[in-house]
N, C-alpha and C positions, 0 to 999 in steps of 0.2 A: 541488056542484062543488068540487073541492079547489083551494085557493089555491096557485098556482105562482109561481115567480120572486119569492121573498120579498124579494129585493133590488131589485125592479124600480123602485119609486118612487125609492128613494135612488140607484140606479144611473143612472136616466134623468136625475135632477137633477144627479148628478155629471158625466155626459157633457155636458149642456148647459152646465154651468159651465166645463168644459174648453174647449168651443168658444168661449164668450164670452171666456175668458182668452186663447185663441189669437188672436182678432180684436183684442183689446186690445193684445197684445204687438206685433202687426204695426204698429198705429198708433204705439205708443210707439217702436218701432225707427225708424220713418220720421221721427218728430219729434226724436229725440235721436241720430241716427246720428253715430258718431264722437266724441261729446262726453263720454261717461261716464268711461271709464278714464283719459283723459288729464288730466282735471281733478283727479284724486285726488292727484297728487303735490303740487300747490300746497296742496290742502286739508290734507294730512298735515303739510306744513311749517308751515302756520298753526296746526295743532293742537298742535305740539310747540315752538313758538317761545317760549312762556313764559306766565306768568299774565295778561299784558296782552292776549293774543290770545283770540278767541272760543273757547269750549269746544266741541269736536266731539261731536255726539250720534250714538250708534249703537244700533240695536235688536237684541235677541236674544230668540228664543223657544225655550223648553225645556219638556219634559214633566214631569209629577209622578212621582216615584219614591219619595219618603219615606214610610215607614210608622212612623217613630219619633218621638221628642220634638222633633227639629229639622225644621222644614218646608223644602221645596225653596226657597221664597222667601227664608227666613232664611239658609240655607247659601250660596246663590248671591250674595245681596246682600253678604254678608261678603267673599266672594272677589272680586267685581267692584269693590268699593271699592278694592282694591289696584290693579287694572288702571286705574281712573279716575285714581288719583294718579300712576302712572308714565307714562300716555299722555295726560294732560291732556284727558280725555274724559269724557262722561257716557253711561253705559250704561243704556238703558231695557230692563228685564227684564220679561218676561211668561211666566208658567207657564200653558201651554195644556192644558186638560183633555183626557183621552184620548177622552171621549165624542163630541167633534166635531172631532177633531184635523185631519183632512184637509180638512174643510169650511172651517175657519178659514183654512188656508193658501190655498185656492182663492179664497175671498171676498176676503181681504186683498190677494193679488197682483193680482186683477182690478181692484181699486180703487187700485192703486199704494200700498198701505198695509201691505205685508208687512214682515218683519224684514230686517235686513242679514245676520244669521247665524241659522240655524235648525237644528233637530234633525229628521232624517228617518229613517224606517226603510226597509228595502229595497223594500217594496211600493210606496212612494210615488215612488221615484226616476225610474223610466222615463218616466212621463208628463211630469214637470217638465223632464227633460233634453230630451225630444222637443219641448217647447214653447219651449225656449231660455231658461228662467227661471233656470237655475243657471250660475254662473261656474266655468269650469275652474280648478283650483287649482295646477296644475303649476308655474307661473312664480312663485308666491308663497312657495315653500319651497325652501331650499337642499338639495343632495343629502345633506348631513350630517343635516339635519332629517328628511328622508324616511327615511333609513336607520335612524333611531332609533325610528321607529314600527314596532311588531311586525306590525301588520296593515295597513300602508300599501296593499298590493296589493288589499285588500278594497274600497278606495274607487275603484278604476278601473272605469269603465263605457265600453264602446265605444271603448277606447283612450285615454280622457282621465281625469284625476284630478278627479272631481267632488265627492268627499267626503273627510273625514278621520274614520275610525272612532273612536268615543268609547266605545261600549258593545259589546264583543265578548265573547261568552260567554253568561252568564245562561242556561245550558243547561237545557232542560226535562227535569227528572228526576222520577221517581216517589218522592215522600216517603212514609214510613211511620212512624206513631207506634208505636214498638216496645212500649210498655206495653200498648197496646190489642191489638196483634198477639199478644203473648205470652199474654194472657188467653185467646186462642183456640188456643193451642198452636203458634204460628208463631215461629220464632227468627230469621228473616231476611225481608227484603221479597220480594214475588213477583218472578219472573224472566220468566215467559211470560204470554201472554194467558190460557191455561187457569188458570195460578196465580192471576191477578187475580180471575177469576170465583170460583174455589174459596175464596180468602181472603175476598172480600167477602161471600159467602153465609154463611160461618161466623161472621164478625164481626157480621153482621146478627142472627144468632141469639143470640150471646153478649153483645153490647153494643148493644142496640137504641136506646140514648139518643144514639148518635153516628152520623154518616154513615160508612158503611163505605168508600165511595169516592164522590168528588164531583167534578163539573165545573162550569164557569162558563158555562152556555149563555144567561145573561142579560147577558153582557158586551156592551156596545154596539159596541166596537171590534173590527175583524177580527183584532186581535192575540190574541183568544181562540182562534183556530185554532192558535196556537203550542203550546198545551197539549192542546186537545181534538180535534184532527184530524191535523195534520201528522205527529206521531210514529207514529200507527197506519198512516198511508199508507205511510211509508217502511219500517215493520216488515213490512208485507204485501208489500213488494217493488215498490210503485208509485212513480210520480213525478208531479209537478204538470204539467210541460211536457216536451216532447222536448228533446234536446240542443241543437237549433238554436234553441229558443225560439220556434218558429213555430206551435205548436199545443198546446192543453191535452191531456194524456193521461189525464184522469180517466175516460175511457170504457174503461179497461183492466180485466181481471178482478181484478187486484191491488187497484186502487182500489175496486172494488165490494166486495171482501172487507173492506176497512177500514171502509167506510160501513156494511156490514151488521153488523159487530161492534159499532159504536157503537149501532146500532139495537137489537141484541140486549141490550146492557148496560142499555138503558132499558126496552124493551118485553117482552123474553123473560125475562131474568134478574132484572129489577126491581132492578138495582143502582144505577143513576143515580136519585137521588131526584127526585120531582116538583118540589121546591124549586129544583133546578138551573136550571130555565128562567128564574128570576128572579135567580139569583146572578151576581155579577160577579167579576172577578179580585180586586178589592179585598176582596170578601166572603171569598174563599178565603184571602186573606192574613191574615184575622182568625180564621177557623174553625180552621185548623191550629194556630196558636200557642195558641189557647184550648182545645185538646184536644177540639174538637167534631167532628173528622173524623179517621178512621183513616188514609186514603190519598188522595192527590191528586197530579196532575202539575202542577208549578209550576217557575218559574225558580230557579236556584241562589241568587239574591239573597235569597230568603226565609229561608235558613238562619240569618241573623243574628237575625231575629225569633224563630225557634224556640229558639235558644240563650238568648236573653234571657228567654223565657218558661219556660225550664227543661224543655222537651219532650225526652224521650228518643227521638231520631229516627235513622233510617237511610235509605238511598236505593238505588234501582236506576237506573243511568244510562239504560238503555233496556230495555223489555220486548222479547221476541222472539216472532216468529211465523215467517215465512219467514226473516227476518234481523233485525238490530238497526238502530236509527236514531232520531234525535231532533233537535229543533230547537235551533239555536244562533243567537243574535242577532248582527247585524253592523250596528248602528245608527250613524249618522254625523252630523257637523256639515257643513253646506253654506253656501255664500255665494250670496245672491241676486244676479242680474245687475244689479238696480236699486240695489245698494248704492252710495251716493255716494262713499264713501272705501273703496275695495277693499283698499288696503294696511292700513288700520286694522282692517278686518273680518278680514283674514288674521291680523293680530296677535292679535285677540281669539280666533280659533280656536286659535292656538298656545298662548295663555294657558289657555284652558279645558281643553285636553288636556295641559297640562304636568304633570310628575311631582308637583310640589307640590300642585296643585289636585286631580289625580286620586287621589293617596294620601289626601287629606282626604275626598274624595267617597266613596271605597270604604270608609272607616272609619265615616263619619257617616251617609251617605244610602243607598248602594247597593253591596252587596258584589259584586265582580267582579274578574276577573284583570287584571293590568297591561296597558296598551296601548302602553307604550314600554319600551325596554330598560333605562333607568336608573330605572324606577319600582319601588318595593318591592311585594312580594306581600302583600296583606291579605285575600285571599279565605279562605274557611273551609278549615282544614287537612284536613277530611274529603274535600275535592274534589281533593286532589293526584292521586289515581289517575284521576279523571275527565279531567284535562288531560294526564296523562302516558301513560295506557294506553288510554283510551277515545275519544280525539279522532277516530278514524276513523269513529265513529258520528255525528259532528256533521254536520248539514245546514243550510245557509243558503239564503235565498230569492234567486233571481237576478232583477235588474231586467228586466222584459219589458214591452213596450208593452201598455197596457190591463190589466196584471195586477191592479192594485188593484180595478178594477171587477169582474173575474172572481172574485177572492177574496171580494169583498163578496157577489156572487150565490151563490157556494158556501156561504158562512157562513150566509146567511139561509135557504137551502134546507135546510141541515143543522139549523138551529134548528126549521124547520117539521117536519122528520122527528122530532126529539126530542119535539115537541108532538103527534106522531101524525097530522100532516096530509099528509105525503108519505111514500112508500115509498123504500127505498134506491135502487131502480131509477129512480124518478122524479127523485130528487136528482141522480143521475149523468147521466141523459138531459137534464134541464132545464139543468143547469150547462154541460154540453158544448155544447148547442145555443146557449146564450147566448154562450159563448166563441167559437164559430165566427162568430156575427154580429159580434163585435168585430173579429176578424181579417179578415173579408170586407168591411169598410167601405172 
């Protein structure tokens, strides 16, 4: 009997945690009704009154992005030291691993031990907004401040500003090691699905010591879908949800075409290596700069590592089948409703997204385009065409109730297909049925 619902255990656990969190928040609201926001003015005054006053403590959670010599912890600590001095505050920083990112948030918030300011990707937002755990940010920013953010509108959900985008871009592109490709007679990266297959099969023959094309099906986070599935879905003409966000549309012929293509890459064409089932995104970030992989789809932030390693690389913004399309991140900073000093939390968000901090971040930790109008451009010069001429190909994920659990089920079922335990049709059917059970609750 084939194992179905690869995400079942984790998803059920996730659902139970959400229910427990919802119950906890109801109790919390009853106990602290009306007291949270009003007390922050006095706290802020106390925090800024001078060195004789008690130092205000604020917690921030951020994910790991560094692949270079400077760690995320080291970079952010240096920046936050400046904030502490100017705001007479102590910032408790924690870098949360991607492997259990969402679970850490759920567990911490349930025990009233979450951060004041946190980093969330789109897939996470809907459930937390529905539970009332996030603080709307509209009233904490002036119109001038709002206007200076290039992607301010990306933080608006259900008519309220719940987030401030901090990482926008990191587009999933197909990287190609041109030295390896030229050895097989190719002078430019592949452009279509058929090209990818033809290129990979020829490279396997000419350069068997490297991976011709590789994916990260061992990545524990659902962010692996950003490179390994979403682009193919959009290129086939499919969508994740209908325009109203009321149902999953993975039961479409276009979605099945994308799922079948991935299955063929692994089991028919033998292009995706067996090792892919244990490889993570971090592994791919090492394989490409080390020259051990000819092609892979990864975020544009990887370009800095490729340049540093001396790799002769080029890229294709999007492969095409029926059309083009690829993933673009729109990750954001949020304020938790339980933040004791919301004004200070808002000031921290402004500081973290300020031009000074972001320019340093994009040079030292993570290459990405500017997020504010007066921030300098430090992304790779090769990507100028990407942002000026190919932006119509960018897709972001829309926050939809229950979406993170559905993405989790989809991802695990796709992993089972790569392992040979599910057919494409079973992946489509099982995920769609699970999605309907979420919506019908």
